[in-house]
C-alpha positions in Angstrom: 2.7 19.8 22.3 6.0 21.8 21.9 6.4 24.9 23.9 6.9 28.4 22.5 9.7 29.4 24.7 13.0 31.2 24.5 14.9 28.1 23.3 12.5 27.3 20.4 12.3 30.9 19.3 16.0 31.5 19.3 16.6 28.2 17.5 14.2 29.3 14.8 15.8 32.7 14.4 19.2 31.0 14.1 17.9 28.5 11.5 17.1 31.4 9.1 20.5 33.1 9.3 22.8 31.8 6.6 25.9 29.9 7.7 28.0 32.1 5.5 27.5 35.0 7.9 29.4 32.9 10.5 27.2 34.1 13.3 27.5 32.0 16.5 24.8 31.6 19.1 26.6 34.1 21.3 27.0 36.6 18.5 23.2 36.3 17.8 22.5 37.2 21.5 24.7 40.3 21.2 22.5 41.4 18.3 19.1 40.6 19.9 20.0 42.1 23.3 22.1 45.0 21.9 20.4 47.6 24.2 21.1 45.5 27.2 24.7 44.9 26.3 25.3 48.6 25.5 23.8 49.8 28.8 26.5 51.2 31.1 25.1 49.3 34.1 25.8 46.0 32.2 29.2 47.0 31.0 30.9 44.2 32.9 28.5 41.6 31.6 29.6 39.0 29.1 28.0 35.8 27.7 29.3 32.4 28.8 29.5 30.2 25.7 28.6 26.9 27.5 25.7 28.6 29.3 24.4 30.1 26.0 24.4 26.6 24.4 22.2 25.4 27.3 19.8 28.4 26.8 19.4 27.5 23.1 18.9 23.8 23.9 16.4 24.5 26.7 18.5 22.9 29.4 18.8 26.1 31.4 16.7 29.2 31.9 17.8 32.5 30.4 19.6 34.5 33.1 17.1 36.6 35.1 19.4 39.6 34.7 18.3 39.9 31.1 14.7 39.0 31.5 14.2 41.4 34.4 16.0 44.2 32.5 13.4 44.2 29.7 10.4 43.4 31.9 10.9 46.0 34.6 11.5 48.8 32.1 8.7 47.5 29.8 11.1 47.5 26.9 9.1 45.4 24.4 9.4 48.2 21.8 13.1 48.5 22.4 13.6 44.7 21.8 11.5 45.0 18.6 13.6 47.9 17.4 16.9 46.0 18.0 15.6 42.9 16.2 14.5 45.1 13.2 17.8 46.9 13.0 20.2 44.1 13.9 18.6 40.7 13.1 16.0 41.0 10.3 18.7 42.1 7.8 20.6 38.9 8.5 17.7 36.6 7.4 17.8 34.9 4.0 14.0 34.4 4.2 12.6 36.7 6.9 9.0 36.1 6.0 9.4 32.3 6.4 11.1 32.8 9.7 8.1 34.8 10.9 5.8 32.1 9.8 7.7 29.5 11.7 7.6 31.5 14.9 3.9 32.2 14.3 3.4 28.4 14.1 5.4 27.9 17.3 3.1 30.3 19.1 -0.2 29.1 17.7 0.6 25.4 18.4 1.3 26.0 22.0 -1.9 25.2 23.8 -0.6 26.6 27.1 -0.9 30.1 25.7 -4.3 31.9 25.8 -6.1 33.0 22.7 -6.0 36.6 23.9 -2.2 36.6 24.2 -1.9 34.9 20.8 -4.2 37.6 19.3 -2.0 40.4 20.8 1.3 39.0 19.6 0.0 38.2 16.1 -2.0 41.4 15.7 -0.3 42.4 12.5 0.2 38.9 11.0 0.6 37.9 8.2 3.5 40.3 7.6 6.2 40.7 5.0 7.8 44.1 5.7 10.8 44.3 8.2 8.7 46.3 10.7 5.9 43.7 10.8 8.3 40.7 11.0 10.4 42.4 13.7 7.2 43.1 15.7 6.0 39.5 15.5 9.4 38.1 16.5 10.0 40.8 19.2 6.6 40.4 20.8 7.0 36.6 20.9 10.4 36.8 22.3 9.3 39.4 24.9 6.5 37.0 25.9 9.0 34.1 26.4 11.1 36.3 28.8 8.1 36.4 31.1 6.9 32.8 31.2 8.1 30.2 33.6 11.0 28.0 32.4 10.3 24.4 31.5 13.4 22.3 30.9 13.7 20.3 27.7 14.3 16.9 29.3 14.0 14.3 26.6 15.1 13.7 23.1 11.6 14.1 21.7 11.4 17.6 23.0 14.8 18.4 21.5 13.9 16.9 18.2 10.7 18.9 18.0 12.6 22.1 18.8 15.2 21.2 16.2 12.5 20.5 13.6 13.2 16.8 13.3 9.9 15.6 14.7 6.3 16.8 14.6 4.6 18.1 17.8 1.8 16.0 19.1 -1.5 17.3 17.8 -4.1 15.1 19.5 -5.0 17.9 22.0 -4.7 20.6 19.4 -6.8 19.4 16.5 -10.2 18.1 17.7 -11.4 14.8 16.3 -8.7 14.3 13.8 -7.7 10.7 14.4 -8.6 8.1 11.7 -11.6 5.9 12.4 -10.9 2.3 13.1 -11.5 -0.2 10.3 -14.9 -1.9 10.5 -14.9 -4.9 12.8 -15.3 -7.4 10.0 -12.3 -6.2 8.0 -10.2 -9.0 6.7 -7.1 -9.5 4.5 -5.0 -6.9 2.8 -1.8 -7.6 4.7 0.4 -7.5 1.6 -1.3 -4.3 0.4 -0.8 -2.6 3.8 2.9 -3.6 3.7 3.1 -2.2 0.2 1.6 1.1 1.4 4.2 1.2 4.1 7.0 0.6 1.6 5.9 3.3 -0.7 5.3 5.9 2.0 8.7 5.2 3.5 10.2 5.7 0.1 8.3 8.7 -1.4 6.1 9.9 1.4 2.9 10.1 -0.8 0.7 7.3 -2.2 -2.7 7.0 -3.9 -4.6 3.9 -3.1 -6.9 3.6 -6.1 -9.3 1.1 -7.6 -13.0 0.6 -8.5 -15.7 1.6 -6.1 -16.5 -0.9 -3.3 -13.2 -2.8 -3.1 -12.4 -1.6 0.4 -9.9 1.2 -0.2 -11.1 3.3 2.8 -11.0 0.3 5.2 -7.6 -0.6 4.0 -6.3 2.9 4.7 -7.9 2.8 8.2 -6.3 -0.6 8.7 -2.9 0.8 7.7 -3.3 3.6 10.2 -4.1 1.0 12.9 -1.3 -1.3 12.0 1.4 1.4 12.1 -0.1 3.7 14.8 3.0 3.3 17.0 5.2 4.4 14.1 3.6 7.9 13.9 3.5 10.8 16.4 0.3 11.9 14.7 -2.4 10.6 12.4 -4.8 13.0 10.8 -7.9 11.9 8.9 -9.8 14.0 6.3 -12.9 12.7 4.4 -12.8 14.5 1.1 -15.9 16.7 0.4 -14.9 17.8 -3.1 -12.7 20.7 -2.0 -9.3 20.2 -0.2 -9.3 23.9 0.8 -12.7 23.5 2.5 -11.6 20.2 4.2 -8.3 21.6 5.5 -10.1 24.8 6.7 -12.7 22.6 8.4 -10.1 20.9 10.7 -11.1 22.0 14.2 -8.1 23.6 15.8 -8.5 24.6 19.5 -7.4 28.2 18.9 -9.3 28.9 15.7 -10.7 32.5 15.8 -14.5 32.4 16.1 -15.1 34.8 13.2 -12.3 33.6 10.8 -13.3 33.1 7.2 -12.6 29.9 5.3 -9.6 31.5 3.5 -8.1 32.6 6.8 -8.6 29.2 8.4 -7.1 27.4 5.4 -4.1 29.7 5.5 -3.5 29.0 9.2 -4.2 25.3 9.0 -2.1 24.8 5.9 0.8 26.6 7.5 0.6 24.2 10.4 0.3 21.1 8.2 3.4 22.2 6.3 5.4 22.1 9.6 4.6 18.4 10.2 7.3 15.8 9.5 7.5 12.2 8.3 6.3 11.0 11.7 2.8 12.3 10.9 0.3 10.4 8.7 -2.3 12.4 6.8 -5.1 10.3 5.3 -7.4 11.9 2.7 -10.2 9.4 2.2 -12.5 9.2 -0.8 -10.5 11.6 -3.0 -12.8 11.1 -6.0 -12.7 13.8 -8.7 -15.5 13.9 -11.2 -14.0 16.5 -13.6 -11.4 19.2 -12.9 -8.5 18.3 -10.6 -8.4 19.9 -7.1 -6.0 22.9 -7.2 -4.9 22.3 -3.6 -3.6 18.8 -4.3 -0.3 20.3 -5.5 -0.1 22.1 -2.1 -0.7 18.9 -0.2 1.9 17.0 -2.2 4.5 19.4 -0.9 3.8 18.5 2.7 6.7 16.8 4.5 4.4 14.3 6.3 3.2 11.0 4.9 0.1 11.4 2.8 -2.2 8.5 1.9 -5.1 9.2 -0.4 -7.9 6.7 -1.3 -9.5 7.3 -4.7 -11.3 5.8 -7.6 -9.3 7.9 -9.9 -6.0 7.1 -11.6 -3.9 10.2 -10.8 -1.2 10.3 -13.5 2.3 11.1 -12.5 1.9 10.0 -8.8 2.9 7.0 -6.8 -0.1 4.7 -6.7 -1.2 1.2 -5.6 -4.1 -0.5 -7.3 -6.4 -2.3 -4.9 -7.8 -5.4 -6.6 -10.1 -8.1 -5.4 -9.5 -9.7 -2.0 -8.0 -13.2 -2.2 -10.5 -16.0 -2.2 -9.8 -16.9 1.4 -10.4 -13.4 2.6 -13.6 -13.2 0.6 -14.9 -16.3 2.4 -13.7 -15.0 5.7 -15.6 -11.7 5.1 -18.8 -13.7 4.4 -18.2 -15.8 7.5 -17.8 -12.7 9.6 -21.1 -11.3 8.5 -23.1 -14.5 8.2 -22.3 -17.0 10.9 -23.9 -20.0 9.2 -21.7 -19.6 6.0 -19.8 -22.8 6.8 -22.9 -24.9 6.6 -23.6 -23.7 3.1 -20.1 -23.9 1.6 -21.1 -24.6 -2.0 -23.8 -21.9 -2.1 -21.5 -19.3 -0.5 -18.8 -20.0 -3.1 -21.4 -19.6 -5.9 -22.6 -16.3 -4.4 -19.1 -15.0 -4.3 -18.5 -16.0 -7.9 -21.9 -14.6 -9.1 -21.1 -11.2 -7.6 -17.8 -11.2 -9.5 -15.7 -11.4 -6.3 -16.6 -7.7 -5.5 -16.0 -6.8 -1.9 -19.0 -4.5 -1.3 -21.3 -6.9 -3.2 -20.2 -9.8 -1.0 -21.0 -7.7 2.0 -24.5 -6.8 0.7 -25.1 -10.5 0.0 -23.9 -11.5 3.4 -26.2 -8.9 5.1 -29.2 -10.2 3.1 -28.4 -13.7 4.4 -27.9 -12.3 7.9 -31.4 -10.8 7.9 -32.8 -14.1 6.8 -34.3 -12.7 3.6 -33.6 -15.9 1.7 -31.4 -19.0 2.0 -27.9 -19.1 0.6 -29.1 -21.5 -2.1 -32.0 -19.1 -3.1 -29.7 -16.1 -3.1 -27.2 -17.9 -5.2 -29.8 -18.7 -7.8 -31.1 -15.2 -7.9 -27.6 -13.7 -8.3 -26.8 -16.1 -11.1 -29.5 -14.6 -13.2 -29.2 -11.0 -12.0 -25.8 -10.3 -10.2 -26.4 -6.5 -10.0 -30.1 -5.9 -10.6 -31.5 -8.7 -8.5 -35.2 -7.9 -7.8 -35.7 -7.7 -4.0 -37.8 -5.1 -2.1 -36.0 -5.9 1.1 -33.7 -3.1 2.3 -30.3 -3.6 3.7 -28.5 -1.2 6.1 -24.9 -0.6 5.4 -22.3 2.0 6.5 -20.0 3.3 3.8 -17.9 6.4 3.5 -19.0 7.6 6.9 -22.7 7.4 6.1 -25.3 4.7 6.9 -27.8 4.0 4.2 -30.8 1.7 3.9 -31.7 0.6 0.4 -32.3 -2.5 -1.7 -29.3 -4.6 -3.0 -29.8 -3.3 -6.6 -30.0 0.4 -5.4 -26.8 0.1 -3.3 -25.0 -1.2 -6.4 -26.4 1.5 -8.7 -25.5 4.3 -6.3 -22.0 2.9 -5.7 -21.0 3.3 -9.4 -23.3 6.2 -10.4 -23.5 5.4 -14.1 -26.5 7.7 -14.3 -24.3 10.7 -13.6 -22.3 10.2 -16.8 -22.8 12.0 -20.1 -24.2 9.9 -23.1 -20.8 9.8 -24.8 -19.4 7.9 -21.9 -22.3 5.5 -21.9 -21.5 4.7 -25.5 -17.9 3.9 -24.6 -19.0 1.8 -21.6 -21.5 -0.2 -23.7 -18.7 -1.2 -26.1 -16.3 -1.9 -23.2 -18.6 -4.7 -22.1 -17.3 -6.6 -25.2 -13.6 -6.3 -24.3 -11.8 -9.3 -22.9 -11.6 -9.7 -19.1 -7.8 -9.7 -19.3 -7.9 -6.5 -21.2 -6.9 -5.4 -24.7 -5.0 -2.5 -26.4 -6.4 0.9 -25.6 -5.2 2.1 -29.0 -7.2 -0.6 -30.8 -10.3 0.0 -28.7 -10.2 3.7 -29.7 -9.9 2.6 -33.3 -12.8 0.2 -33.1 -14.9 2.9 -31.4 -14.0 5.3 -34.3 -13.0 8.1 -31.9 -10.3 10.5 -33.0 -8.6 10.8 -29.6 -8.3 8.9 -26.3 -9.6 11.7 -24.1 -13.0 10.2 -23.2 -11.4 6.8 -22.6 -8.7 8.4 -20.4 -11.3 10.3 -18.4 -13.2 7.0 -17.7 -9.8 5.5 -16.6 -9.2 8.5 -14.4 -12.6 8.2 -12.6 -12.1 4.5 -12.1 -14.7 2.8 -14.3 -12.1 1.5 -16.8 -8.9 -0.1 -15.5 -5.6 0.4 -17.5 -3.0 -2.3 -16.8 0.4 -3.1 -18.2 1.0 -2.3 -21.8 -1.9 0.1 -21.9 -4.4 -2.8 -21.9 -7.8 -1.7 -20.7 -10.6 -3.7 -19.1 -13.6 -3.3 -16.8 -14.3 -5.3 -13.7 -16.9 -8.0 -14.0 -19.5 -6.3 -11.7 -19.2 -3.0 -13.7 -19.7 -5.0 -16.9 -22.9 -6.6 -15.5 -24.2 -3.2 -14.2 -23.6 -1.6 -17.7 -25.5 -4.5 -19.3 -28.4 -4.1 -16.8 -28.5 -0.3 -16.8 -27.4 0.8 -20.2 -28.7 -2.2 -22.2 -25.9 -2.4 -24.9 -27.3 -3.6 -28.3 -26.0 -4.5 -31.7 -27.3 -1.1 -33.1 -25.7 0.8 -30.2 -22.4 -0.8 -30.8 -22.7 -0.7 -34.6 -19.5 1.3 -35.4 -17.5 -0.8 -33.0 -18.7 -4.1 -34.6 -18.2 -2.8 -38.1 -14.6 -1.8 -37.4 -14.0 -5.3 -35.8 -15.5 -6.8 -39.0 -13.1 -4.7 -41.1 -10.1 -6.1 -39.2 -11.4 -9.6 -39.8 -11.1 -8.9 -43.6 -7.4 -8.1 -43.2 -6.3 -11.7 -43.9 -2.7 -12.3 -43.3 -2.5 -9.4 -40.8 -1.9 -11.1 -37.4 -1.2 -8.2 -35.1 -1.4 -9.7 -31.6 -2.9 -6.6 -30.0 -6.2 -7.2 -31.7 -5.9 -10.7 -33.1 -6.0 -12.2 -29.5 -8.8 -9.9 -28.4 -11.3 -10.3 -31.3 -12.6 -13.9 -30.5 -13.7 -12.9 -27.0 -15.3 -9.7 -28.4 -17.3 -11.8 -30.8 -18.3 -14.2 -28.1 -19.5 -11.4 -25.8 -21.4 -9.7 -28.7 -23.3 -12.9 -29.3 -24.0 -13.6 -25.6 -24.7 -10.1 -24.2 -25.9 -7.6 -26.9 -29.6 -7.0 -27.4 -30.2 -8.6 -30.8 -31.9 -5.7 -32.6 -29.9 -5.9 -35.8 -29.2 -9.6 -36.3 -28.0 -9.3 -39.9 -25.2 -7.0 -38.8 -23.9 -9.4 -36.2 -24.3 -12.4 -38.5 -22.1 -10.8 -41.1 -19.5 -9.9 -38.4 -19.4 -13.5 -37.2 -19.2 -14.8 -40.7 -16.1 -12.7 -41.4 -14.6 -13.6 -38.1 -15.0 -17.3 -38.8 -13.2 -17.0 -42.1 -10.4 -15.0 -40.4 -9.8 -17.4 -37.6 -10.3 -20.7 -39.5 -6.6 -21.5 -39.8 -4.0 -23.7 -38.2 -2.6 -22.8 -34.8 -5.8 -20.9 -33.9 -7.4 -21.7 -30.5 -10.9 -20.3 -30.9 -14.2 -22.0 -30.2 -15.3 -22.0 -33.8 -18.2 -24.4 -33.1 -19.9 -21.7 -31.0 -19.8 -19.3 -33.9 -21.0 -21.9 -36.2 -23.9 -22.8 -34.0 -24.8 -19.1 -33.8 -24.7 -18.8 -37.6 -26.8 -21.9 -38.0 -29.4 -20.6 -35.5 -29.6 -17.3 -37.3 -29.8 -18.6 -40.9 -31.7 -21.9 -40.5 -33.9 -21.2 -37.5 -34.5 -17.5 -37.6 -34.4 -17.2 -41.4 -31.9 -14.4 -41.4 -29.7 -13.8 -44.4 -29.8 -14.6 -48.1 -28.3 -17.3 -50.4 -24.8 -16.0 -49.8 -25.2 -16.6 -46.1 -26.5 -20.1 -46.6 -23.6 -21.0 -48.9 -21.1 -19.6 -46.3 -22.8 -21.7 -43.6 -22.5 -24.9 -45.6 -18.9 -24.1 -46.5 -18.1 -23.6 -42.8 -19.9 -26.8 -41.8 -17.8 -28.6 -44.4 -14.6 -27.0 -42.9 -15.6 -28.2 -39.4 -16.4 -31.7 -40.7 -13.0 -31.8 -42.4 -11.3 -30.8 -39.2 -13.1 -33.7 -37.6 -11.7 -36.0 -40.3 -15.2 -36.6 -41.7 -14.6 -36.2 -45.4 -17.9 -37.7 -46.4 -19.8 -35.2 -44.3 -17.6 -32.4 -45.7 -18.2 -33.4 -49.3 -22.0 -33.5 -48.6 -22.0 -29.9 -47.3 -19.7 -28.5 -50.1 -21.7 -30.2 -52.9 -24.9 -28.7 -51.3 -23.2 -25.3 -51.3 -22.1 -25.6 -54.9 -25.6 -26.5 -55.9 -26.8 -23.1 -54.7 -24.4 -21.3 -57.0 -26.1 -19.7 -60.0 -24.8 -16.6 -61.5 -21.2 -15.5 -60.6 -20.7 -11.8 -60.1 -18.0 -9.5 -58.7 -19.8 -9.6 -55.4 -19.8 -13.3 -54.9 -16.8 -14.4 -57.1 -14.4 -15.0 -54.2 -16.9 -17.0 -52.2 -17.9 -19.2 -55.2 -14.3 -19.8 -56.2 -13.6 -20.9 -52.6 -16.5 -23.3 -52.7 -15.1 -24.9 -55.8 -11.6 -24.9 -54.4 -12.8 -26.6 -51.2 -14.6 -29.2 -53.2 -11.5 -29.8 -55.2 -9.4 -30.1 -52.0 -11.7 -32.7 -50.6 -11.5 -34.8 -53.8 -7.8 -34.2 -54.0 -7.3 -35.5 -50.4 -9.2 -38.7 -51.4 -6.9 -39.2 -54.3 -9.7 -38.6 -56.8 -7.7 -36.3 -59.1 -10.2 -36.4 -62.0 -13.0 -35.3 -59.7 -10.8 -32.6 -58.1 -9.5 -31.1 -61.3 -12.7 -29.4 -62.7 -13.5 -27.8 -59.4 -9.9 -26.5 -58.8 -9.7 -25.2 -62.4 -13.1 -23.6 -62.1 -12.0 -21.8 -58.9 -8.9 -20.5 -60.6 -10.9 -19.4 -63.7 -13.2 -17.3 -61.5 -10.3 -15.7 -59.8 -8.6 -14.9 -63.1 -11.8 -13.5 -64.6 -12.4 -11.1 -61.7 -8.7 -10.3 -61.1 -8.6 -11.8 -57.7 -5.8 -14.3 -58.3 -3.3 -13.0 -55.7 -5.6 -11.8 -53.0 -5.2 -13.4 -49.6 -8.3 -15.6 -49.9 -7.1 -16.8 -53.3 -3.6 -17.9 -52.1 -4.8 -21.3 -50.9 -6.4 -21.9 -54.3 -3.2 -21.0 -56.0 -1.3 -23.5 -53.8 -4.0 -26.1 -54.5 -3.8 -25.6 -58.2 0.0 -26.0 -58.1 -0.4 -29.2 -56.1 -2.8 -30.5 -58.7 -0.3 -29.8 -61.4 2.4 -31.6 -59.5 0.1 -34.5 -58.9 -0.3 -34.8 -62.7 3.5 -34.8 -63.0 3.8 -31.1 -64.0 6.3 -30.3 -61.2 8.1 -27.5 -63.0 4.8 -25.8 -64.0 3.6 -26.1 -60.4 6.8 -24.6 -59.0 6.6 -21.8 -61.6 3.0 -20.9 -60.5 4.0 -20.8 -56.8 7.2 -18.8 -57.3 5.3 -16.2 -59.3 2.7 -16.0 -56.6 5.5 -15.7 -53.9 7.0 -12.7 -55.6 3.7 -10.9 -55.7 3.0 -11.6 -52.1 6.5 -10.6 -51.0 6.1 -7.3 -52.9 2.5 -6.5 -52.0 2.3 -7.9 -48.4 5.5 -9.3 -46.8 7.8 -12.3 -46.6 6.8 -12.4 -42.9 3.1 -13.2 -43.6 1.1 -16.4 -43.5 0.4 -16.0 -47.2 4.1 -16.1 -48.1 4.7 -19.0 -45.6 1.9 -21.0 -47.2 3.3 -20.6 -50.6 6.8 -21.5 -49.5 5.4 -24.5 -47.6 3.6 -25.7 -50.7 6.8 -25.4 -52.7 8.7 -27.4 -50.1 6.0 -30.1 -50.0 6.2 -30.6 -53.8 10.0 -30.8 -53.6 9.7 -33.4 -50.8 7.2 -35.5 -52.8 9.6 -35.3 -55.7 12.4 -36.8 -53.6 14.4 -33.5 -53.4 14.9 -33.7 -49.7 17.8 -31.2 -49.3 16.0 -28.6 -51.5 12.8 -29.1 -49.5 14.6 -28.6 -46.2 16.2 -25.4 -47.6 12.8 -24.3 -48.7 11.2 -25.0 -45.3 13.9 -22.8 -43.7 12.1 -19.8 -45.3 8.8 -21.1 -43.9 10.2 -21.2 -40.3 11.8 -17.8 -40.7 8.4 -16.4 -41.7 6.5 -18.1 -38.9 9.2 -17.1 -36.3 8.3 -13.5 -37.0 4.5 -14.1 -37.1 4.4 -16.0 -33.9 7.0 -13.8 -32.1 9.7 -16.5 -31.9 7.6 -18.8 -29.7 9.7 -22.1 -29.5 6.7 -24.3 -28.8 4.8 -22.9 -31.8 7.8 -23.4 -34.1 8.3 -26.9 -32.8 4.7 -27.8 -33.8 5.3 -26.3 -37.3 8.5 -28.4 -37.6 6.5 -31.5 -36.9 4.0 -30.6 -39.5 6.7 -29.9 -42.1 8.3 -33.3 -41.4 5.1 -35.1 -42.5 5.8 -34.1 -46.1 8.8 -36.3 -46.3 8.6 -40.1 -46.9 11.0 -40.5 -44.0 10.2 -37.7 -41.5 13.2 -38.4 -39.4 15.5 -37.4 -42.3 14.3 -33.7 -41.9 13.3 -33.5 -38.2 16.7 -32.8 -36.7 17.7 -30.2 -39.3 14.4 -28.3 -39.0 14.3 -28.3 -35.2 17.9 -27.1 -35.1 17.0 -24.3 -37.5 14.0 -23.3 -35.4 16.2 -23.3 -32.2 18.8 -21.2 -33.9 16.2 -18.6 -34.9 14.9 -18.3 -31.3 18.4 -18.2 -29.8 19.5 -15.5 -32.2 16.4 -13.4 -31.5 16.8 -13.8 -27.7 20.5 -12.9 -27.9 
């Protein structure tokens, strides 16, 4: 601990006198000891500059001539008066100088509490009289105490304000606890914490509950304990003011209030330098931010806070899952027979979603012999968060030891029951979001909420994770807990599903932010939602199937088809429209499998169910006829294809649907039929007219426009107009380049498809591939 002596007090006084006053150490002593200098008995005395320097640096004791002069005459008040008249007016911040000297005094554990109370009787002070009294009394005290030479660089650095004084004997029980004995991994995270603290001095270690943030912070303190003069640990109680006031300083007045203790302790903490580490553990905020956080962020020392919250505008490190090797090591540390059950242990880790605390709970169950690893693995497979077991497990977390069942530990950890119903609704729908995350903006739109405030609040409290590009997701174990506790259902997610369904009717609109996310949303809705409104989900899946049934789409369409088949044929859900759709989709799948006979069977069955054509079913019925016509056309049976194709076009014309997205393939098919009968000019005229409408109403960078241009090119290629066809296909590549964001691999596949339209594919391949490459190179600069 640093001494409050003549050297440290004088250095502090000198620190708060501006350089512009050009006051040397010797000049300052003339002002402080003015009465001594002006006394006739000292008329021959003068200060030696070299000796003064040693007094200030603590290398020599102040001359007894001065100290005896003031002590023998009991001239404390005279010294105070000289400081008030000669020194206080020189300060640029007198109050701060007084605070620094107060800290020097209070941090010196070799001074009694009685003496400290006498010297600081009128502190805090802001007027010149009070400031002079504090400084004068402190200085008068230093004239009386025995001299202790400042012998090392550390003492000098403390006196000069470069290092913190050691606090281990001054603050009782402030050292961080050691990490638990089975702590593993996190070496890279600990190194990352060090890098951030070295750079900015403050860092928030955040992440979902139970990932090991507290233990990582303790491990950081242990790893770098030699790098710090002090390490101070605070477990957050919900109030930083209370926690700082509760630090147990050896000289705390017995009857001090919380406000007084906070003021004193905060003043001390502000004096600590970068060689001090302050850990604030479990800084979890449920609602309003802690007002003292801004105060702590101004400390000069390193501050490491662990929190579930995402604190905006602050340096933060996200603590994700342990790597697999560390997860297995954690299991081995707690359950010594883990190596003998390698497969079951791997399954247990997978079934608890690789969550650190859940792995610990599982290991402790095995440790107690409650069940075998194989039995536990099976139980966790079916119920990873709400596994039924009455056996209680004792675990220590956040400084407390609790004994509860596995399921109760998990429920308590995340505390979903504490949240308001509006947050429950958001979390239910979040269970449908892709594991890799999806756009926060689109999630809000699908939820039908007017602002992102409730989503942002769930991000801040750590239940939703926001990654790069504002993509949001929830951890697997939180998803399982929401499903178990909040029971998301089709009716409970109705608005969300209906807005997804609406996006699936925006054919030709391929915005990646939602286009890539919707298939996983649909899959999760089928697998996890309580099926209380099956018709709603059926209609959502039907529209999704139509939206994603296209080239270059990598979606498990067969899963959706099996769901529709189960609902319609086994459960009896839906009407004739749903049955026609199912047959049409089955035909589409059969066609994709190159089984045209099976496809024809399904499409003919669907057509046989068509009776009256109305505005509500016109588009579906025209599509069925068009698909039948396509199948016959592919078989070369033009006379069988023609009536179906023409009937499809007739329905579209009758109900004014000719240039809708879903009608574009029929328009292209009708043009191909005309060309097949030799009416090439008529076919091209139909397509060019459609292309103009689509370019005007939608965009030249849409799949509809690309399909029309591709059909024109195919007709030109079949007619032997190779150069015209290649020029036409350049428009196709330009459209797809924009749609697929200049993905070279995707454009290469499209080039190969376009080449198949030519009798001699190699005649066009080089030109088309070169054009695709040029488009990508130009975009990438």
